[in-house]
C-alpha positions in Angstrom: 60.9 -41.3 91.6 58.3 -38.8 90.3 54.6 -39.8 90.8 52.8 -40.6 87.5 51.0 -37.5 86.0 47.4 -37.0 85.2 46.3 -36.1 81.6 43.1 -34.3 80.8 41.9 -34.3 77.2 38.6 -33.4 75.5 35.8 -35.7 74.3 35.3 -36.1 70.6 32.4 -36.0 68.2 33.4 -39.3 66.7 32.4 -42.3 68.8 32.6 -46.1 68.4 29.0 -46.8 69.2 25.9 -47.9 67.4 22.3 -47.1 68.1 20.6 -44.0 69.3 22.7 -41.5 71.3 21.4 -39.1 73.9 21.2 -35.7 72.2 19.5 -32.4 72.7 16.8 -33.5 70.3 15.9 -36.4 72.5 15.8 -34.4 75.8 13.0 -32.1 76.9 14.5 -28.7 77.2 13.8 -26.6 80.2 12.9 -22.9 80.5 16.2 -22.1 82.1 19.8 -23.2 81.6 19.6 -25.1 84.9 16.5 -26.8 83.7 18.2 -28.0 80.5 21.1 -29.2 82.5 18.8 -31.1 84.9 16.9 -32.8 82.1 20.1 -33.6 80.3 21.7 -35.1 83.4 18.5 -37.2 84.1 18.7 -38.6 80.6 22.4 -39.5 81.1 21.7 -41.2 84.4 18.8 -43.2 83.0 20.7 -44.4 79.9 22.6 -47.7 80.1 26.4 -47.1 80.6 27.3 -49.6 77.9 30.7 -48.1 77.0 34.1 -47.7 78.7 35.0 -44.1 78.1 38.4 -44.8 76.5 36.9 -47.2 74.1 34.0 -44.9 73.1 35.9 -41.9 71.8 37.5 -42.0 68.4 39.7 -39.7 66.3 43.4 -38.7 66.4 43.1 -36.2 69.2 41.9 -38.9 71.6 44.3 -41.5 70.3 47.3 -39.1 70.9 46.2 -38.5 74.5 45.8 -42.2 75.0 49.3 -42.9 73.6 50.9 -40.4 75.9 48.9 -41.7 78.9 50.0 -45.3 78.2 53.6 -44.3 77.8 53.7 -42.5 81.1 51.4 -44.8 83.0 49.4 -41.7 83.6 45.8 -41.4 84.7 43.6 -40.2 81.8 40.5 -38.1 82.2 38.1 -36.7 79.7 36.5 -33.2 79.7 33.1 -33.8 78.3 30.5 -31.2 77.4 27.8 -33.7 78.3 29.2 -35.6 81.3 31.7 -33.3 83.1 35.1 -34.8 83.8 35.1 -38.6 83.6 38.0 -41.1 84.0 39.0 -43.2 81.0 38.0 -46.4 82.8 34.5 -45.1 83.7 31.5 -46.7 82.0 29.3 -44.1 80.2 26.3 -44.0 77.9 26.5 -43.1 74.2 25.7 -39.4 73.8 26.1 -36.7 71.3 26.8 -33.2 72.6 29.6 -30.7 71.9 30.5 -27.3 73.0 32.1 -26.7 69.6 30.4 -26.0 66.3 28.5 -28.6 64.3 25.7 -31.1 64.9 24.2 -31.2 68.4 26.2 -28.2 69.5 25.3 -26.4 72.7 25.6 -23.1 70.9 21.9 -22.7 70.3 21.0 -23.4 73.9 23.7 -21.0 75.2 22.6 -18.3 72.8 18.9 -18.7 73.8 19.8 -18.1 77.5 22.5 -15.5 76.9 24.8 -18.0 78.7 28.5 -18.9 78.3 30.1 -22.3 78.1 31.3 -22.0 81.7 27.7 -21.3 82.8 26.7 -24.6 81.2 29.6 -26.3 82.9 28.5 -25.0 86.3 24.9 -26.0 85.8 25.8 -29.5 84.4 28.3 -30.5 87.0 25.9 -29.7 89.9 23.6 -32.4 88.6 25.8 -35.4 89.3 26.2 -37.2 92.6 29.8 -38.0 91.9 31.9 -34.8 91.5 32.9 -34.2 87.9 34.6 -30.9 88.1 38.2 -29.8 87.5 38.5 -29.1 91.2 37.7 -32.7 92.1 40.0 -34.1 89.4 42.9 -32.1 90.8 42.0 -33.1 94.3 42.2 -36.7 93.2 45.6 -36.1 91.6 47.1 -34.3 94.6 50.7 -33.2 94.2 51.2 -34.7 90.7 51.8 -33.1 87.4 48.5 -32.4 85.5 48.7 -31.9 81.8 45.6 -30.4 80.0 45.4 -30.9 76.3 42.3 -28.9 75.3 41.2 -26.7 72.4 39.8 -23.2 73.2 36.2 -24.4 73.1 36.8 -26.8 76.0 39.0 -24.4 77.9 35.9 -22.1 77.8 34.0 -24.8 79.7 36.4 -24.8 82.7 37.7 -21.2 82.5 36.0 -20.2 85.8 37.4 -23.3 87.6 40.9 -22.5 86.3 40.6 -18.9 87.6 39.7 -20.2 91.1 42.6 -22.6 91.5 44.9 -22.0 94.4 48.6 -21.3 93.5 49.7 -24.7 94.8 47.5 -26.4 92.2 48.3 -23.9 89.4 52.0 -24.6 89.5 51.3 -28.3 88.8 49.5 -27.5 85.5 50.9 -27.7 82.0 48.4 -26.6 79.4 48.5 -27.5 75.7 46.3 -25.5 73.4 46.4 -23.2 70.4 47.8 -19.7 70.3 44.2 -18.5 70.5 43.4 -20.8 73.4 46.2 -19.3 75.4 44.6 -15.8 75.1 41.4 -16.9 76.8 43.1 -18.5 79.8 42.7 -16.6 83.1 45.8 -14.5 83.9 46.6 -16.6 86.9 47.2 -19.8 84.9 48.4 -18.3 81.5 52.0 -18.9 82.4 51.4 -22.7 82.6 50.5 -22.9 78.9 53.4 -24.2 76.9 54.2 -21.9 74.0 53.4 -24.2 71.1 52.4 -22.6 67.8 51.8 -23.3 64.1 55.5 -24.3 63.7 54.5 -27.6 65.2 53.2 -28.5 61.8 56.7 -28.7 60.4 57.8 -31.1 63.1 57.5 -34.9 62.9 53.9 -34.5 64.2 51.9 -32.5 61.7 48.1 -32.7 61.7 44.9 -30.6 61.9 43.8 -27.9 64.2 41.4 -30.3 65.9 44.2 -32.5 67.2 46.8 -29.7 67.8 46.7 -29.7 71.7 47.2 -33.5 71.8 50.0 -33.4 69.3 51.7 -30.7 71.3 51.3 -32.9 74.4 52.9 -35.8 72.6 55.8 -33.6 71.3 56.3 -32.3 74.9 56.6 -35.8 76.4 58.3 -37.8 73.6 60.6 -35.3 72.1 61.4 -32.9 75.0 60.8 -35.1 78.1 59.1 -31.9 79.3 57.1 -33.7 81.9 60.4 -34.1 83.9 61.1 -30.4 83.8 60.1 -27.6 86.1 57.5 -25.2 84.8 59.8 -22.3 83.7 62.4 -24.6 82.2 59.8 -26.6 80.3 58.3 -23.4 78.8 61.8 -22.3 77.7 62.6 -25.7 76.2 59.3 -25.6 74.2 60.0 -22.0 73.0 63.5 -23.1 71.8 62.1 -26.1 70.1 59.6 -24.0 68.2 62.3 -21.5 67.3 64.2 -24.3 65.5 61.2 -25.0 63.2 59.7 -23.0 60.3 56.1 -22.1 59.7 54.5 -24.3 57.0 53.6 -22.3 53.9 49.9 -21.8 53.6 48.8 -23.7 50.4 46.4 -22.1 48.0 43.4 -24.3 47.7 40.3 -24.2 45.5 36.9 -23.5 47.1 34.2 -26.0 46.1 30.5 -26.5 46.9 29.4 -29.4 49.1 28.1 -31.1 46.0 31.4 -30.9 44.2 33.4 -32.1 47.2 30.9 -35.1 47.6 31.5 -36.0 44.0 35.3 -36.1 44.6 34.9 -38.2 47.7 32.6 -40.7 45.7 35.2 -40.9 42.9 38.0 -41.8 45.3 36.0 -43.8 47.9 37.3 -47.2 46.7 40.8 -45.9 46.3 41.0 -45.0 50.0 38.5 -47.7 51.2 36.4 -44.9 52.6 39.0 -43.9 55.2 38.0 -40.4 56.3 41.5 -39.3 57.3 43.0 -40.4 53.9 40.2 -38.8 51.9 40.6 -35.5 53.7 44.3 -35.6 53.0 43.6 -36.4 49.4 41.3 -33.4 49.1 43.7 -31.0 50.7 47.1 -32.2 49.5 46.4 -33.8 46.1 43.2 -32.2 44.9 44.1 -28.8 46.6 40.5 -28.3 47.7 39.7 -26.1 50.7 37.5 -28.0 53.2 37.3 -27.4 56.9 37.3 -30.6 59.0 33.8 -30.4 60.4 32.4 -29.6 57.0 34.3 -32.5 55.5 33.0 -34.8 58.2 29.4 -34.0 57.4 29.9 -34.5 53.6 31.9 -37.7 54.2 29.1 -39.1 56.5 26.5 -38.3 53.8 28.6 -40.1 51.1 29.2 -43.0 53.5 25.4 -43.4 54.0 24.9 -43.4 50.2 27.6 -46.1 49.8 26.0 -48.2 52.5 22.5 -47.8 51.0 23.8 -48.8 47.6 25.2 -52.1 49.1 22.0 -53.0 50.9 
């Protein structure tokens, strides 16, 4: 009987929490990257850990990772730009920090110090008493399959750790990311990335770029039983599976201003009961409007606040 695997997925901007979250705007920034990391970590340590990690994160990407974890009885861990690597059962505070683009992104801090995401990761993980690194996560999961479902932005956090892994640990990895994400992987681990590409969108698991890694993970486990295969065989089976699919035609969509998109969301708010996923699908599939997911989220949040204010 094979030991149960470990799954690593990324944190999400959407969280099931109310009240003030720890954010860069609430933390005194230091004069160095290490200083920022120290002040951030102190804020994290002093905040009440009111939330179980797996209950805090929302969105399809996290839901897909949870689904696969539950099906396999696998240990689930989260790669967080603000906390390091935490287990799904760990209690954590509400926070708002991302290595990607958007509100409360690390981008400004990193640019200010001419630093990389991996520099931040090194500075951050040194601040916690309990190890929160990839190395410690793999040590805890000794001799089991470790499946990483991460977008390129989160791979950039742990890229130095990936490069430093011994061969024995590398061969236990299966990495799920975008085609671009595979290009930024260190050469020593690149062969562990499963060759998923945009043809996944014409499978039974279409979605958005944001949840691509987790959908690939689900396809790998549910459709291919890839977690039961050796590395080379698994990669070959994935490639054959993609070969059987066609690329989805790129639809021609109209570009609109934020104001125009907000008006469409308001007009259809009741129809979809304010559900963000359904409204985004309406914009793209029915109204044929071009709207990147993060941009949509900001506009949707603004309209939601207007609706709530109108009811109060």
